[in-house]
N, C-alpha and C positions, 0 to 999 in steps of 0.2 A: 664017183658021180654023186652019191648021196651026200657025201661031205660037202661038195661044191653047192649042192642044192640047199643044204642047211646054212651054208655060209652066205648065200646070195642076199637074204633079207637083212642080216646085220650089216653087210657091206653096203647095200642100198640105203639103209638107214643112216649110216655114217656119212656117206657121200651126200645125201640129201641135206642132212643137218649142216654139213660144212658149206654146201652151196647156198643155203639159206642164211647162215649166221655170218660167215666171213664178209661178204659184201655189205651186210647190214651194219657191221661194226668197223669196217675198213675206213680209215680216215675220218672217223666220227668227229674228231676234234677240229678238223680243217675243211670238211665238205658237208654242208655248204660253208663257204668261206666267211670270215668276218663275224660280226655280232650284231644281231637285230636289236633295236631299242627295247622291244618287249622281252626279248631273251635276257637282256641286261637287267631289266626290272625284276624278273623272276629270280635270276641268279644272285642278284645283289641282296634281295630279301633272304634267300636261302643261306647265303654266306653269313649275313648278320645273325640269322637264327642259329646257325651251327656254332657260332663263336660266343654268343651272349644270351641266346634264348629270346631275343627281341628282333623285331623287323627293322627296316631302315628308318621307320618313324619313331622307333624306341618303344613300341608296344610289346609287352611281354606275352609270348605264345598267343598271337592273335588268331581269332577264328576266321577272319577274312583279312586280306592284304590290300591296302590302298595302292592304286597304280595310276598315276597321271589323271586323277579326277574320276576314276571308276574303281571298281573293286574286283579283286581276283579271288576265285575259289581257292581254298588253302591247300588242297591235296598235292598238287604238283610242287609247290614251294617246299612243303614239308618233306616230300620225297627227295628233292634235290638236297635239302638241308641234312637229311639223314645220311645220304651218300657222302656229302662233303664232310660231315662229322666223322664218319668211319674212315675215310681216306685221308683226312687232314688237308684237303686242297679244294680249290674251286677254279674250274676252267671250262672251256667249251665242252670237253668230253663229259665232265660231270653234269653240266647243265642239260646235256642231251641224252644222258644214259637212261633216265626214267622212261623216255619215249622208246628207246631201243628195246628196253626190257618189256615194256607194254606190248610192243609189236610181237615179241616172242610168245608172250602169254596168250595173246589173241590167236596166234597160229596154233598153239597147242589146244586151245579151247575149240577151235574150228574142227580139228581132227577128232577130238573126243566127242563133240556134238554129232558129227557125221557117223561115228562108230555107234552112237546111241540110236540114231535113226535107222542105220543099216548095220545090225549086229554082225552080219556075215561079210561085211565089206573087206576087200583085200587090204592088207597093210600097205602094199605098194600104192594102192589107189588113195589111201589116206595121206601118204607122204606127198603124192602128186598134187592132191587137193590143197594141202598146206602150201606147197610151192606156188600154186596159182595165185593164192592170196598174197604170199610173201613178195612176189614180183609184180603185183598190181601197182601201178604208179602211185595211187593215193597212199597205199599202205607202206610201200617202200620209202617214199619221200617223207611222209609224216613221222616215220620211225627215226628220222635223223634230224628232227627239229623239235622245238620246245612246246608245241601246242598242248594245253591241258585237256582238250577234248579227246585227244588220242588215248591218253591214260584212262579217261572216263570210259571210253569205248571198251578198253581191255577189261576193266572191272565188270562192265555189263556183259561182256562175252562169257565171263565165268558164271554170272547169274543165268544167262540164257542156256548154258550147258546143263546146269542143275534143274532148271525149269523143264528142259527137254527130257531129262531123265524122269522127272515126275510125271510128265504127260505120256511117256512111252511105257511106263511101268503098269503092271496089273494093279487094280485097286487094293488087292490083299498083299501086295508087295511094296507099297509106298513106304519110303523111309522119311521120317519126320525131319531128320537132321539135314537132308538134302533141301527140303523146303526152306528151312531157316537159313541155310547157306545162300540159297538163291536170293532171299530177301536181304540178307546182310550185305552181300556184294553189290546188289543194286543200290542200297543206301550209301555204301562207300563211294560208289560212282558219283553220287551227288556232291561229294566233297571236292571233286575235280572239275566239274563243269556246271555252272549255275543254271544254264538253260535246260539242262537234262533233268533237273529236279522235278519239274512238272510232269515230264514224260515218265519218270520213275513211279510216281503216284498212280498214274493211269495204268502203267504196266503191271503193278502188283495187284491192282483191282481186277484186271482182266485175268491174270494168272490165278487169283483166288476163285474166280468164277469157273475157270476151266478145270480146276483140280478138286472141285466139290460138286455135289448134286443137291438140288432142292434150293429154293430161294432162301429159306431160313439158314441153311448151312452155308450158303455162299455169302450171305451178308455177315454172318458170324466170322467166317474165315477172312473176309476182306477187312473187317474192322480190326481183327487181331493182327493182320498183316500190316495195316497202316500204323497201328500202335507200335509195332516192332520197328517199322521203318522210321518212325518219328523218334524212337529211342536211340537207334543207331545214328540217325541223322540229326540228333538233338541240336548240334551247333549250326546247322543250315536251315532247319525248319522255320525258324523265326524270320529268315530272309526271303521266304517265298513271296510275300506281298509287301516287302519293305523297299525303300529306295536303294538300299545296298544290293539286294538281290536282283532288282529290275533295272538298274542304271544302264548297264550295257545294252540291254534290249531297248531301253528308252532312246539311247543314242541312235541305234539302228532305225527305230521307228520315226524319229525326228527327220532323219535324212530321207527316208522313204516318203514321209508325208509331204515334205517340201517338193520333191519331184512330182508327186501325184497332184498336188495343188496346181502346179504350173500346167500340167497336162490337161487337167479338168477345165481350167480357165480357158485354155486354147480351144478346146472342143466346143465349149459353150459360146465362145465368141464367134466361131464359124457358124454355129447353129443360129445365133442371133442375126448374123448378116444374111444367111439364107432366107430367113423369114422376114427380110426387109426391115430389120430393126423393130419388129413388132414384139414387144416384151411379153405380151399375153400368150402369143403363140410359142415363143421361145421357152416358156415354162416347161413344155414337154421335155426339153433337153435336160432340165434339172433332174428329172426322174431317171434319165439314162446315165448321166455322168455326175456323180457326187461321191463324197468321201466313203460312205459305207459300202456302196457297190464297188468302188475302186479297191477297197481293202479286201473284199471277198474275192473278186475276180483276180486281183493281183496275187493273193495268197494261193488260190487254186493254180494259177499259172506257175508260181514258184515251185509248188509241189510237183506239178506235171513235168517241169524242167528237170528237177532232181531225178525223177523216175524215168525220164526219157533216154533213149539210146544215144542221143548226141552228147549229153553230159556224161553219161556212164561209159561210153566206148569210143567217142570220136574226139571231142575237144572239151577239156576241163576248163573250169573257171580260174583265171590267173590269181594266184595267191602266193604270199611269201613262202618259199620253201617247196612249192609244188610245181612240177614241170607240166604246164598246161598244153604242151605239144601233144600230149596224149589225153585220152579220157581217163576216168577213174580206173577203168579196167582196160586191158589190151583188146583191140578190135576182134581178134580171132575167138575170144570168149563169148562174143555176142550170141552165137547159136546155143551155147550151153545155158546162157541166161534165159533165152526164150523158151527152151525146153523146160528148165527148172521153174520158170514162171507159169507155164501151162500146168505143170504138175501141182504147183502151189495153189493156183486159182481153181483147179478142178476139185481139190480137197477142201478149199475154202468154201466154194459154193455148195458142196455136198454137206459140209458142216452146218451152214446157214439153213439149208433146206431141212435137214433132219432135226435141227434145234427148233425150228418153227413148228414142226409136226410133233415135237416132244418125243422124239425117238432117240435111241442111243447113237452116239457119234463115235467115230474111229479116232485113235490116237493121232493119226496123220491129219485128220480134219482139225483137231484141236491145235496141233502144231502149226498148221497153215494159218489158222485164225490168229494165234499168238504172234507169229512172225510178221504177218501182214499188218496187224494192229500196231505192233511195236515200230515197224518201219514208218508207217503213216504218222503215228504219234510223235516220233522223233523229229519229224519235219514241221510240226506245228510252230515251234519258236521261229524257225526260218521263214515260214509263211507269214507269220505276224509281222516280222521285220522286213519282209520282201527282200530277203538277203540270200544270195546264191554264193556259197563258198564251201570249201571242203570241210571246215571245222564243224559247221552246223549240220552236216549230213553224215557224220561218221558212223552213227549207229545204223542208219539206213544202209550205208555202204557195207557194213559187216553182215547185215541180213542179206544183202545182194550177193555177198561171197558165199553164204550158205545156199542161196538159190542156184548160183553157178555150179557149185559142187554137186548139188542134187541133180542138176541137169546133166552133169558129167556121168554120174552113176546111172541115171536113167538111159542116157544115150548108149553107154557101153552094154547095158542090159538088152536094149533093143537090137544093137548090132549082133550080139551073141545069138539072139533068137532068129534074126532075119538073114544073117550072112553065115550060112553053114560052112562054107569053105574058109578055113583059117587064113589062107593066103590072101584072099580078097579082103577079109576083115582087117588083117594086120597091115596090109598095104595102105588102105584108106586111113586107118588110125595113125600110121607112121607119117604119112604126108601131112595130116592135120597137126600131129604133134610137132613136126618139123617147122610148120608155120608159126606155131605158138612159141617154140624155142627161139626162132629168129626174132620175133617181136620182143621177147624178153631180153635177149642180148642187145638188140638195138636200143630199147628203152633205157636199160642200165648204162650202156655206153653213152647215150645222149645225156643222161643225168650227170655222169662224171666228166665227160669230155666237152659238152656243149653248154648245157643248162647252168651248171655251177661255175662255168668259166666265162659267162657272158654277164654284162651289166654289173661291173664291179662296184659302181656307185650305189646301186640298189642293195647289194650285199654288204656295203661298207667293208669290203674285204681287207682293207688296210688298217682296220681299227687296232688290231693287236700290234702291228708294226709301229704305228704312230704312238700309241700310249706306252708301249715298252721303251721306245726311244725317249719319250718325254720323262718317263720314270727314271731313266739313267742320268738325267741332268737336272731334274726338278729341284734337287736340294740347293742348287745355285740361285734359285729364283724365289721371290716373295709371293708371287701368284702366277697361276697358269690360266689363261683365258681361252676357252674353247668356243669358237664361233661357228663350227660346221659339223661337229660330230655329236656324241651322245651325252656330253656334259659330265658332271662329277660321278655318276653311277659307273661309268666305264673305267676310269682310273681306280675306283674302289674294287671293281671286279679284277683288274690287273695288279692290284696290290700296292698302289701308290697313295691310297688314302686309308686311314684307320677306320674301324667300325665306330669308334667314339666320335670321330669327325663327321661321319655320315649322320649319326644320331643328332648332332648339333647343327646340321645343315639347314639352309633356308630355302623356301619354295617361292615360286612365282605366284602372282595373283591369278585366280581362275579366269579363263576366257569365257566367251559367251556360252559355250557348251559345257563349261565346268571343268575343263582340263587344266592341269597345272603341272609344273615340273620342278625337280630339284635343280636349283640354279647356283647354289654355292655350298661347298663342303671342303673343309681344310683350306688349301691354297688354290683350289680349282673353282672356276666360275664358268657358267654357261651364259653366253650373251650373243644375241642376234644383232651383230653390228659389223659394219664395214671396217676393215683394218685401218683405213686412212682416217675415218671418223674417230676411231678409238685413239689413234695417235694424237689427233687434235685435242681430244678430250683430256688426255694425260697432260699435254703441254699447257692447256688452259687452266687446269687445276693445280699445276705444279706438283703432280704426283711423281714421287721419286722411287716408287717401288720397282724392283726389277721384275719385268713382266715377260712371260713366254706366251706365244700365241700359237694356237692350232687353227689354221684357216684353209679356205679353198685356195686354189692356185691364183697367184697374181703375177702376170707376165712382167710387170715393171720391177718386181722385187726379186728377180732370179738371183742377183748378185748378193743379196743380203740374207737369203734364207739359210737356216741351219740344217734343215732336213727336208727331204721330199719323198713322198710315198707314191708308188706307181701301181698300176694294175698288174695282174699276175704275169702278163707277157711283156711288161715294161713299155707298153705303147701309150698309156694314158696317165698323165699326171693327175693325181687325185687330191692330195692334201699337202700342205706345207707347214713347217714349224719355223717361227720367226722369233728373234729377240726384239721386243718392241723398241729398245734403244737403237738398234741397227736400222729399223724402219724409220724412226724419227730422224736419224742422221742422214739417211738417204733423201728424205723429203726436204730437209733443210738444204742439202746440196743442189737439189733439182728445182726447188721453188724458194726463191729468196723472200717471198711474202708469207711463207708458211706460218711463222710464229705470230705475225701480226694478224693473220686471218683467224688464228685459233684463240686470240685473246678474248676475254669476255667483253661483250658489247654493252 
């Protein structure tokens, strides 16, 4: 009997680890299907970096990576490049492996942080808590896709763990190395997600304030912390106020400003009409509806939406790779969130009250202040951009996971105190656990069987099939024109273009928002052109190059296509591959005036 009791914890640990890890890595290379254009961009730079030490633009060991007119933080690309260098390959699994590993790291940090807050917590409860985060829709989905913000969140979770250890330790037992690790990992997070850099600065200032006493000591520690952060983050500090660091946020703000301007004008017009077109009376409306007030109210609304139960537990915001059928967390966890939130706010208000009275504060109060401040700070970039998505809320979502797990611990403690009869307690908890398990099974099944099997065009699920086919015959052609997929970066990813050809490639002119794309590399070209117009262009210029086309489906050209790709269930025709010479022959057979129409006028 004692032997079985000793064996139960290791067995539970092994089962939990397998239940968490296997679904997280299962079909990582093929689910989600296809290849997103941003995923191609990250992976292409990583492949080039692993092979030559240069990015796709030919820059040696860049501190930032150019991407379609904006700039990517370097952390994720270097992570992909390291794995590619060590394994000698680049594919979907390699591109997604950093996120999968980041997910595991954040789960371990969650368990360690809870152990720090509750030293006597049951190991079983720690494993259950990690499982709740592991199967939360946002965490599960984002660990299988390429977003750099997810890796940044993982690094910051390490920092939060060591910060928690600092705050929960007795003053005479503080370990300096833990403080430096908390700062270093926070600074490293800045290499993964640009918007988080401003949050990190505020975070370390607050942490310095909480881990020292007296204004002079706090200022000294904060100054030292910032110097250390700037040393570790030397290569991103210069971008804090530059166009490179702010360009993505600028694009978000431009989009938000345009929508706000239309809304403000509409309200002012109604106001003007209500006052019988009296401009002097309508001036009152200008005080109520203007850009500054719209920014403030819009930002507050954005933060409130992130923190609200609808976003967190009912309906998430649609985003590539995220199953918005569910909230960020599964609905049965809502009571735990509310309990944990009450716990957090109770200690938060206690900390504020005692601080204002210059009285000693508890470690729990300091933790509550740190977690609340970090969650709110992390949402400031999203509030400024008036943008609601999973990426910009990941740090807040991790703090929400801690709140949910705190709620779980407090709920079980309350049950133990108030339900003396074990049978009643275990019955209620078993029913509740059963509901949670049902939601977990349903959400994972929905991810694999529904979400990733719907909307193949959005996933571009046939990208690998198309480009691997083209790769098999491209040697027979002088050029390959892609009119409907990802352009030259994708065939480079799939191995049909060399790194040297990518470095020598040419780019489109920037559009009104500053976005541009790689349009030619090796024999591949990206062109937004109708296949019939391209045929006419070739005839009019007397172009004799053998040309292969990747196009959307054309019902008239079924007989001439060389290859067709379909959705996973073979019901939807997605893309076709044509030999342009066959297309021209078809047009000449069906249109006797084709050549004359295409001649230069």
